[in-house]
Backbone as XML, in Angstrom:
<?xml version="1.0"?>
<chain id="A" units="angstrom">
  <residue number="1" name="MET">
    <atom name="N" x="-1.755" y="-10.042" z="-3.377"/>
    <atom name="CA" x="-1.273" y="-9.155" z="-3.833"/>
    <atom name="C" x="-2.750" y="-8.933" z="-4.473"/>
  </residue>
  <residue number="2" name="ILE">
    <atom name="N" x="-2.838" y="-7.249" z="-4.979"/>
    <atom name="CA" x="-3.079" y="-6.198" z="-5.620"/>
    <atom name="C" x="-3.001" y="-4.776" z="-6.415"/>
  </residue>
  <residue number="3" name="LEU">
    <atom name="N" x="-3.522" y="-4.915" z="-7.144"/>
    <atom name="CA" x="-2.887" y="-3.560" z="-7.587"/>
    <atom name="C" x="-3.109" y="-2.102" z="-7.452"/>
  </residue>
  <residue number="4" name="CYS">
    <atom name="N" x="-3.005" y="-1.167" z="-7.113"/>
    <atom name="CA" x="-3.530" y="0.282" z="-6.266"/>
    <atom name="C" x="-2.929" y="1.333" z="-6.678"/>
  </residue>
  <residue number="5" name="LYS">
    <atom name="N" x="-3.693" y="2.129" z="-6.811"/>
    <atom name="CA" x="-3.284" y="3.952" z="-6.983"/>
    <atom name="C" x="-2.761" y="4.773" z="-5.743"/>
  </residue>
  <residue number="6" name="VAL">
    <atom name="N" x="-1.689" y="5.107" z="-5.747"/>
    <atom name="CA" x="-1.722" y="6.401" z="-4.256"/>
    <atom name="C" x="-2.649" y="7.443" z="-4.457"/>
  </residue>
  <residue number="7" name="VAL">
    <atom name="N" x="-3.771" y="8.258" z="-3.936"/>
    <atom name="CA" x="-4.153" y="8.653" z="-4.195"/>
    <atom name="C" x="-4.169" y="9.240" z="-3.072"/>
  </residue>
  <residue number="8" name="GLY">
    <atom name="N" x="-3.387" y="8.811" z="-1.370"/>
    <atom name="CA" x="-3.574" y="10.426" z="-0.449"/>
    <atom name="C" x="-3.230" y="10.347" z="0.777"/>
  </residue>
  <residue number="9" name="VAL">
    <atom name="N" x="-2.831" y="11.260" z="1.407"/>
    <atom name="CA" x="-1.408" y="10.543" z="2.144"/>
    <atom name="C" x="-2.162" y="10.767" z="3.906"/>
  </residue>
  <residue number="10" name="VAL">
    <atom name="N" x="-2.403" y="9.635" z="5.371"/>
    <atom name="CA" x="-2.446" y="9.734" z="6.059"/>
    <atom name="C" x="-1.084" y="10.666" z="7.596"/>
  </residue>
  <residue number="11" name="VAL">
    <atom name="N" x="-1.703" y="11.497" z="7.219"/>
    <atom name="CA" x="-0.792" y="12.267" z="8.796"/>
    <atom name="C" x="-1.574" y="12.354" z="9.991"/>
  </residue>
  <residue number="12" name="SER">
    <atom name="N" x="-0.346" y="11.957" z="11.032"/>
    <atom name="CA" x="-0.893" y="11.408" z="12.347"/>
    <atom name="C" x="-0.220" y="11.775" z="13.211"/>
  </residue>
  <residue number="13" name="THR">
    <atom name="N" x="0.159" y="12.672" z="13.787"/>
    <atom name="CA" x="1.554" y="13.235" z="15.039"/>
    <atom name="C" x="0.738" y="13.158" z="15.849"/>
  </residue>
  <residue number="14" name="GLN">
    <atom name="N" x="0.458" y="11.490" z="16.595"/>
    <atom name="CA" x="-0.478" y="11.244" z="17.974"/>
    <atom name="C" x="-0.862" y="9.430" z="17.054"/>
  </residue>
  <residue number="15" name="LYS">
    <atom name="N" x="0.743" y="8.406" z="17.217"/>
    <atom name="CA" x="-0.143" y="6.722" z="16.471"/>
    <atom name="C" x="1.401" y="5.583" z="17.163"/>
  </residue>
  <residue number="16" name="ASN">
    <atom name="N" x="0.563" y="4.623" z="17.157"/>
    <atom name="CA" x="0.450" y="3.225" z="17.291"/>
    <atom name="C" x="2.421" y="3.615" z="17.223"/>
  </residue>
  <residue number="17" name="LYS">
    <atom name="N" x="3.326" y="2.731" z="18.397"/>
    <atom name="CA" x="4.837" y="2.940" z="18.037"/>
    <atom name="C" x="5.139" y="1.998" z="16.982"/>
  </residue>
  <residue number="18" name="LYS">
    <atom name="N" x="3.785" y="1.038" z="16.805"/>
    <atom name="CA" x="4.610" y="0.473" z="15.508"/>
    <atom name="C" x="4.263" y="1.205" z="14.591"/>
  </residue>
  <residue number="19" name="PHE">
    <atom name="N" x="4.004" y="1.853" z="13.813"/>
    <atom name="CA" x="3.604" y="2.558" z="13.035"/>
    <atom name="C" x="4.965" y="3.988" z="13.090"/>
  </residue>
  <residue number="20" name="GLU">
    <atom name="N" x="6.207" y="3.749" z="13.423"/>
    <atom name="CA" x="7.427" y="4.990" z="14.094"/>
    <atom name="C" x="7.971" y="4.461" z="12.163"/>
  </residue>
  <residue number="21" name="GLY">
    <atom name="N" x="7.851" y="5.386" z="12.018"/>
    <atom name="CA" x="8.823" y="4.945" z="10.197"/>
    <atom name="C" x="8.600" y="4.440" z="9.646"/>
  </residue>
  <residue number="22" name="VAL">
    <atom name="N" x="6.796" y="4.808" z="9.321"/>
    <atom name="CA" x="5.905" y="3.999" z="8.346"/>
    <atom name="C" x="5.602" y="5.620" z="7.861"/>
  </residue>
  <residue number="23" name="LYS">
    <atom name="N" x="4.887" y="5.128" z="6.689"/>
    <atom name="CA" x="4.274" y="6.111" z="5.999"/>
    <atom name="C" x="2.598" y="5.677" z="5.402"/>
  </residue>
  <residue number="24" name="ILE">
    <atom name="N" x="2.027" y="6.303" z="5.654"/>
    <atom name="CA" x="0.129" y="5.474" z="5.363"/>
    <atom name="C" x="-0.153" y="6.387" z="4.661"/>
  </residue>
  <residue number="25" name="PHE">
    <atom name="N" x="-0.776" y="5.492" z="3.670"/>
    <atom name="CA" x="-1.620" y="5.967" z="2.237"/>
    <atom name="C" x="-2.627" y="5.407" z="2.716"/>
  </residue>
  <residue number="26" name="VAL">
    <atom name="N" x="-3.678" y="6.530" z="1.817"/>
    <atom name="CA" x="-5.232" y="5.606" z="0.806"/>
    <atom name="C" x="-4.242" y="5.478" z="-0.856"/>
  </residue>
  <residue number="27" name="VAL">
    <atom name="N" x="-5.028" y="4.188" z="-0.684"/>
    <atom name="CA" x="-4.847" y="3.746" z="-1.994"/>
    <atom name="C" x="-5.858" y="2.599" z="-2.440"/>
  </residue>
  <residue number="28" name="GLN">
    <atom name="N" x="-6.375" y="3.030" z="-3.454"/>
    <atom name="CA" x="-7.554" y="3.226" z="-4.424"/>
    <atom name="C" x="-6.545" y="1.534" z="-5.672"/>
  </residue>
  <residue number="29" name="PRO">
    <atom name="N" x="-7.895" y="0.220" z="-5.056"/>
    <atom name="CA" x="-7.401" y="-0.492" z="-5.798"/>
    <atom name="C" x="-8.228" y="-0.479" z="-7.819"/>
  </residue>
  <residue number="30" name="ILE">
    <atom name="N" x="-7.519" y="-1.160" z="-8.840"/>
    <atom name="CA" x="-7.537" y="-0.713" z="-9.444"/>
    <atom name="C" x="-7.224" y="-1.659" z="-10.256"/>
  </residue>
  <residue number="31" name="ASN">
    <atom name="N" x="-7.562" y="-1.751" z="-11.505"/>
    <atom name="CA" x="-7.708" y="-3.278" z="-12.535"/>
    <atom name="C" x="-7.101" y="-2.759" z="-13.070"/>
  </residue>
  <residue number="32" name="PRO">
    <atom name="N" x="-6.058" y="-3.960" z="-14.160"/>
    <atom name="CA" x="-4.626" y="-3.843" z="-15.203"/>
    <atom name="C" x="-4.861" y="-2.215" z="-16.224"/>
  </residue>
  <residue number="33" name="SER">
    <atom name="N" x="-6.243" y="-1.742" z="-16.076"/>
    <atom name="CA" x="-6.302" y="-1.249" z="-16.985"/>
    <atom name="C" x="-6.036" y="0.736" z="-16.401"/>
  </residue>
  <residue number="34" name="GLY">
    <atom name="N" x="-5.543" y="0.756" z="-15.353"/>
    <atom name="CA" x="-6.083" y="1.295" z="-14.168"/>
    <atom name="C" x="-7.522" y="1.620" z="-14.008"/>
  </residue>
  <residue number="35" name="GLU">
    <atom name="N" x="-8.530" y="1.691" z="-13.982"/>
    <atom name="CA" x="-9.478" y="1.515" z="-13.838"/>
    <atom name="C" x="-9.617" y="1.236" z="-12.089"/>
  </residue>
  <residue number="36" name="PRO">
    <atom name="N" x="-10.963" y="2.543" z="-11.422"/>
    <atom name="CA" x="-10.669" y="2.258" z="-10.392"/>
    <atom name="C" x="-11.464" y="1.072" z="-10.183"/>
  </residue>
  <residue number="37" name="ILE">
    <atom name="N" x="-12.238" y="0.413" z="-9.220"/>
    <atom name="CA" x="-12.578" y="-0.519" z="-9.109"/>
    <atom name="C" x="-12.397" y="-0.835" z="-6.999"/>
  </residue>
  <residue number="38" name="GLY">
    <atom name="N" x="-13.658" y="-1.125" z="-6.684"/>
    <atom name="CA" x="-14.147" y="-1.213" z="-5.120"/>
    <atom name="C" x="-14.036" y="-0.335" z="-4.013"/>
  </residue>
  <residue number="39" name="ASN">
    <atom name="N" x="-13.256" y="0.002" z="-3.158"/>
    <atom name="CA" x="-13.227" y="0.866" z="-2.258"/>
    <atom name="C" x="-12.005" y="0.816" z="-1.626"/>
  </residue>
  <residue number="40" name="THR">
    <atom name="N" x="-11.481" y="2.380" z="-1.290"/>
    <atom name="CA" x="-10.862" y="2.980" z="-1.329"/>
    <atom name="C" x="-9.962" y="2.423" z="-0.059"/>
  </residue>
  <residue number="41" name="LEU">
    <atom name="N" x="-8.584" y="1.837" z="0.170"/>
    <atom name="CA" x="-7.915" y="1.376" z="1.646"/>
    <atom name="C" x="-6.918" y="1.806" z="2.770"/>
  </residue>
  <residue number="42" name="ILE">
    <atom name="N" x="-6.653" y="1.775" z="3.418"/>
    <atom name="CA" x="-5.168" y="2.794" z="3.519"/>
    <atom name="C" x="-4.577" y="1.294" z="3.657"/>
  </residue>
  <residue number="43" name="SER">
    <atom name="N" x="-3.033" y="1.669" z="3.889"/>
    <atom name="CA" x="-2.556" y="0.938" z="3.098"/>
    <atom name="C" x="-0.534" y="1.818" z="4.062"/>
  </residue>
  <residue number="44" name="ALA">
    <atom name="N" x="-0.589" y="0.627" z="4.605"/>
    <atom name="CA" x="1.538" y="0.866" z="5.175"/>
    <atom name="C" x="2.281" y="0.961" z="4.504"/>
  </residue>
  <residue number="45" name="GLU">
    <atom name="N" x="3.333" y="1.723" z="4.128"/>
    <atom name="CA" x="4.576" y="2.052" z="3.298"/>
    <atom name="C" x="6.022" y="1.998" z="3.438"/>
  </residue>
  <residue number="46" name="TYR">
    <atom name="N" x="6.931" y="0.758" z="4.084"/>
    <atom name="CA" x="8.007" y="0.904" z="4.321"/>
    <atom name="C" x="9.151" y="0.665" z="4.218"/>
  </residue>
  <residue number="47" name="GLU">
    <atom name="N" x="9.755" y="1.581" z="3.270"/>
    <atom name="CA" x="10.811" y="1.148" z="3.306"/>
    <atom name="C" x="11.039" y="1.660" z="0.815"/>
  </residue>
  <residue number="48" name="ASN">
    <atom name="N" x="9.575" y="1.827" z="0.258"/>
    <atom name="CA" x="9.835" y="1.670" z="-1.170"/>
    <atom name="C" x="9.439" y="3.131" z="-1.776"/>
  </residue>
  <residue number="49" name="ASP">
    <atom name="N" x="9.290" y="3.780" z="-1.157"/>
    <atom name="CA" x="9.876" y="5.803" z="-1.424"/>
    <atom name="C" x="8.313" y="5.814" z="-2.754"/>
  </residue>
  <residue number="50" name="ALA">
    <atom name="N" x="7.000" y="5.120" z="-2.527"/>
    <atom name="CA" x="5.954" y="5.467" z="-3.738"/>
    <atom name="C" x="5.257" y="6.768" z="-2.751"/>
  </residue>
  <residue number="51" name="GLY">
    <atom name="N" x="4.946" y="7.423" z="-3.343"/>
    <atom name="CA" x="3.891" y="8.866" z="-3.275"/>
    <atom name="C" x="2.695" y="8.928" z="-4.471"/>
  </residue>
  <residue number="52" name="ILE">
    <atom name="N" x="2.196" y="9.458" z="-3.685"/>
    <atom name="CA" x="0.512" y="10.340" z="-4.882"/>
    <atom name="C" x="0.652" y="9.944" z="-5.933"/>
  </residue>
  <residue number="53" name="GLY">
    <atom name="N" x="-0.219" y="9.576" z="-6.737"/>
    <atom name="CA" x="-0.185" y="8.926" z="-8.613"/>
    <atom name="C" x="-0.202" y="7.508" z="-8.138"/>
  </residue>
  <residue number="54" name="ASP">
    <atom name="N" x="1.476" y="7.168" z="-7.496"/>
    <atom name="CA" x="2.180" y="5.467" z="-8.452"/>
    <atom name="C" x="0.970" y="4.825" z="-8.297"/>
  </residue>
  <residue number="55" name="THR">
    <atom name="N" x="1.231" y="3.808" z="-9.201"/>
    <atom name="CA" x="0.968" y="2.612" z="-9.391"/>
    <atom name="C" x="1.410" y="1.608" z="-8.170"/>
  </residue>
  <residue number="56" name="VAL">
    <atom name="N" x="1.090" y="0.552" z="-6.653"/>
    <atom name="CA" x="1.588" y="0.110" z="-6.613"/>
    <atom name="C" x="0.559" y="-1.009" z="-5.739"/>
  </residue>
  <residue number="57" name="LEU">
    <atom name="N" x="1.508" y="-2.698" z="-5.894"/>
    <atom name="CA" x="1.139" y="-3.252" z="-4.691"/>
    <atom name="C" x="1.590" y="-3.835" z="-3.985"/>
  </residue>
  <residue number="58" name="VAL">
    <atom name="N" x="-0.058" y="-3.776" z="-3.541"/>
    <atom name="CA" x="-0.431" y="-3.487" z="-2.437"/>
    <atom name="C" x="-0.912" y="-5.778" z="-1.590"/>
  </residue>
  <residue number="59" name="PHE">
    <atom name="N" x="0.109" y="-5.948" z="-0.933"/>
    <atom name="CA" x="-0.510" y="-6.818" z="0.548"/>
    <atom name="C" x="-1.455" y="-6.966" z="0.631"/>
  </residue>
  <residue number="60" name="THR">
    <atom name="N" x="-2.555" y="-7.605" z="0.793"/>
    <atom name="CA" x="-3.756" y="-7.541" z="1.806"/>
    <atom name="C" x="-4.164" y="-8.455" z="2.816"/>
  </residue>
  <residue number="61" name="LYS">
    <atom name="N" x="-3.571" y="-9.970" z="3.290"/>
    <atom name="CA" x="-3.337" y="-10.721" z="4.333"/>
    <atom name="C" x="-2.117" y="-9.839" z="5.184"/>
  </residue>
  <residue number="62" name="GLY">
    <atom name="N" x="-3.022" y="-10.500" z="6.694"/>
    <atom name="CA" x="-1.686" y="-9.668" z="7.461"/>
    <atom name="C" x="-0.707" y="-10.389" z="7.725"/>
  </residue>
  <residue number="63" name="ASN">
    <atom name="N" x="-0.759" y="-11.903" z="7.248"/>
    <atom name="CA" x="1.376" y="-11.374" z="7.668"/>
    <atom name="C" x="1.715" y="-11.089" z="6.885"/>
  </residue>
  <residue number="64" name="ALA">
    <atom name="N" x="1.277" y="-11.581" z="5.562"/>
    <atom name="CA" x="2.012" y="-10.926" z="4.287"/>
    <atom name="C" x="2.044" y="-9.150" z="4.954"/>
  </residue>
  <residue number="65" name="SER">
    <atom name="N" x="1.466" y="-8.586" z="5.309"/>
    <atom name="CA" x="1.566" y="-7.233" z="5.666"/>
    <atom name="C" x="2.844" y="-6.449" z="6.523"/>
  </residue>
  <residue number="66" name="ARG">
    <atom name="N" x="2.298" y="-7.666" z="7.352"/>
    <atom name="CA" x="3.097" y="-7.502" z="8.644"/>
    <atom name="C" x="5.094" y="-7.580" z="8.276"/>
  </residue>
  <residue number="67" name="LEU">
    <atom name="N" x="5.235" y="-8.876" z="7.593"/>
    <atom name="CA" x="7.054" y="-8.672" z="6.801"/>
    <atom name="C" x="7.136" y="-7.568" z="6.388"/>
  </residue>
  <residue number="68" name="VAL">
    <atom name="N" x="6.087" y="-6.687" z="5.452"/>
    <atom name="CA" x="6.749" y="-5.348" z="4.442"/>
    <atom name="C" x="7.148" y="-4.735" z="5.825"/>
  </residue>
  <residue number="69" name="VAL">
    <atom name="N" x="6.368" y="-4.518" z="6.585"/>
    <atom name="CA" x="6.434" y="-3.456" z="7.703"/>
    <atom name="C" x="7.831" y="-4.140" z="8.873"/>
  </residue>
  <residue number="70" name="ARG">
    <atom name="N" x="7.686" y="-5.310" z="8.258"/>
    <atom name="CA" x="9.524" y="-5.668" z="9.458"/>
    <atom name="C" x="8.587" y="-5.912" z="10.892"/>
  </residue>
  <residue number="71" name="ASP">
    <atom name="N" x="7.946" y="-6.428" z="11.034"/>
    <atom name="CA" x="7.643" y="-6.023" z="13.348"/>
    <atom name="C" x="5.954" y="-7.571" z="12.764"/>
  </residue>
  <residue number="72" name="LEU">
    <atom name="N" x="5.843" y="-8.930" z="13.001"/>
    <atom name="CA" x="4.201" y="-9.593" z="13.218"/>
    <atom name="C" x="3.444" y="-8.652" z="13.946"/>
  </residue>
  <residue number="73" name="SER">
    <atom name="N" x="4.301" y="-8.174" z="15.019"/>
    <atom name="CA" x="3.119" y="-7.810" z="15.927"/>
    <atom name="C" x="2.271" y="-6.704" z="14.739"/>
  </residue>
  <residue number="74" name="SER">
    <atom name="N" x="2.882" y="-5.697" z="15.125"/>
    <atom name="CA" x="2.053" y="-4.637" z="14.043"/>
    <atom name="C" x="0.527" y="-5.019" z="13.802"/>
  </residue>
  <residue number="75" name="PRO">
    <atom name="N" x="-0.444" y="-3.896" z="14.027"/>
    <atom name="CA" x="-1.198" y="-3.751" z="13.134"/>
    <atom name="C" x="-1.982" y="-3.875" z="12.192"/>
  </residue>
  <residue number="76" name="VAL">
    <atom name="N" x="-0.811" y="-4.705" z="11.046"/>
    <atom name="CA" x="-1.461" y="-4.152" z="10.126"/>
    <atom name="C" x="-1.406" y="-4.854" z="9.137"/>
  </residue>
  <residue number="77" name="ASP">
    <atom name="N" x="-2.706" y="-4.510" z="8.876"/>
    <atom name="CA" x="-4.161" y="-4.798" z="6.489"/>
    <atom name="C" x="-3.449" y="-5.268" z="5.700"/>
  </residue>
  <residue number="78" name="TYR">
    <atom name="N" x="-2.808" y="-4.231" z="4.891"/>
    <atom name="CA" x="-2.420" y="-3.524" z="4.460"/>
    <atom name="C" x="-1.114" y="-2.821" z="3.870"/>
  </residue>
  <residue number="79" name="ALA">
    <atom name="N" x="0.136" y="-3.560" z="3.183"/>
    <atom name="CA" x="1.219" y="-3.026" z="3.202"/>
    <atom name="C" x="1.595" y="-3.046" z="1.864"/>
  </residue>
  <residue number="80" name="ILE">
    <atom name="N" x="2.021" y="-1.599" z="1.094"/>
    <atom name="CA" x="2.172" y="-1.702" z="-0.282"/>
    <atom name="C" x="4.348" y="-2.886" z="-0.105"/>
  </residue>
  <residue number="81" name="CYS">
    <atom name="N" x="4.455" y="-3.334" z="-1.193"/>
    <atom name="CA" x="5.337" y="-4.169" z="-0.871"/>
    <atom name="C" x="6.235" y="-3.236" z="-2.077"/>
  </residue>
  <residue number="82" name="GLY">
    <atom name="N" x="5.599" y="-2.956" z="-3.282"/>
    <atom name="CA" x="6.279" y="-2.696" z="-5.136"/>
    <atom name="C" x="5.640" y="-1.444" z="-5.344"/>
  </residue>
  <residue number="83" name="ILE">
    <atom name="N" x="6.378" y="-0.488" z="-6.536"/>
    <atom name="CA" x="6.322" y="0.200" z="-7.256"/>
    <atom name="C" x="6.090" y="0.127" z="-8.527"/>
  </residue>
  <residue number="84" name="VAL">
    <atom name="N" x="5.241" y="-0.341" z="-9.063"/>
    <atom name="CA" x="4.485" y="-0.835" z="-10.500"/>
    <atom name="C" x="5.191" y="0.256" z="-11.672"/>
  </residue>
  <residue number="85" name="ASP">
    <atom name="N" x="6.066" y="-0.307" z="-12.682"/>
    <atom name="CA" x="7.148" y="0.472" z="-13.520"/>
    <atom name="C" x="5.712" y="0.741" z="-15.131"/>
  </residue>
  <residue number="86" name="ARG">
    <atom name="N" x="5.396" y="-0.244" z="-14.635"/>
    <atom name="CA" x="5.299" y="-1.053" z="-15.907"/>
    <atom name="C" x="4.024" y="-2.653" z="-16.261"/>
  </residue>
  <residue number="87" name="ILE">
    <atom name="N" x="2.589" y="-2.122" z="-16.984"/>
    <atom name="CA" x="2.007" y="-3.452" z="-16.925"/>
    <atom name="C" x="1.911" y="-4.538" z="-18.579"/>
  </residue>
  <residue number="88" name="GLU">
    <atom name="N" x="2.683" y="-5.137" z="-18.504"/>
    <atom name="CA" x="2.729" y="-5.767" z="-19.737"/>
    <atom name="C" x="1.310" y="-6.964" z="-20.027"/>
  </residue>
  <residue number="89" name="MET">
    <atom name="N" x="0.163" y="-6.638" z="-21.497"/>
    <atom name="CA" x="-0.315" y="-7.942" z="-20.628"/>
    <atom name="C" x="-0.338" y="-8.427" z="-22.518"/>
  </residue>
  <residue number="90" name="SER">
    <atom name="N" x="-0.734" y="-9.856" z="-22.571"/>
    <atom name="CA" x="-1.294" y="-10.050" z="-23.937"/>
    <atom name="C" x="-2.668" y="-10.557" z="-24.023"/>
  </residue>
  <residue number="91" name="HIS">
    <atom name="N" x="-3.095" y="-10.206" z="-25.335"/>
    <atom name="CA" x="-4.385" y="-10.185" z="-25.702"/>
    <atom name="C" x="-4.609" y="-11.541" z="-25.865"/>
  </residue>
</chain>
């Protein structure tokens, strides 16, 4: 699982049936301080109501990601599994 910031929405009028009811977002991996790290990813989102600007937890393994969208045969690599309210760290 990684921390990400939702930075964009992917809009598609034609898509695989496996993605019906699934939102697709562009997410930027971040460190716990909120600074961007690495490249952006395309992530599925189902039932979390995430949106642009939200900090989210993203599964980065296929099987876990497919469980989020409730379809083990879905072609999903990354999936948002939660919205982060806050991050607390001890130093």
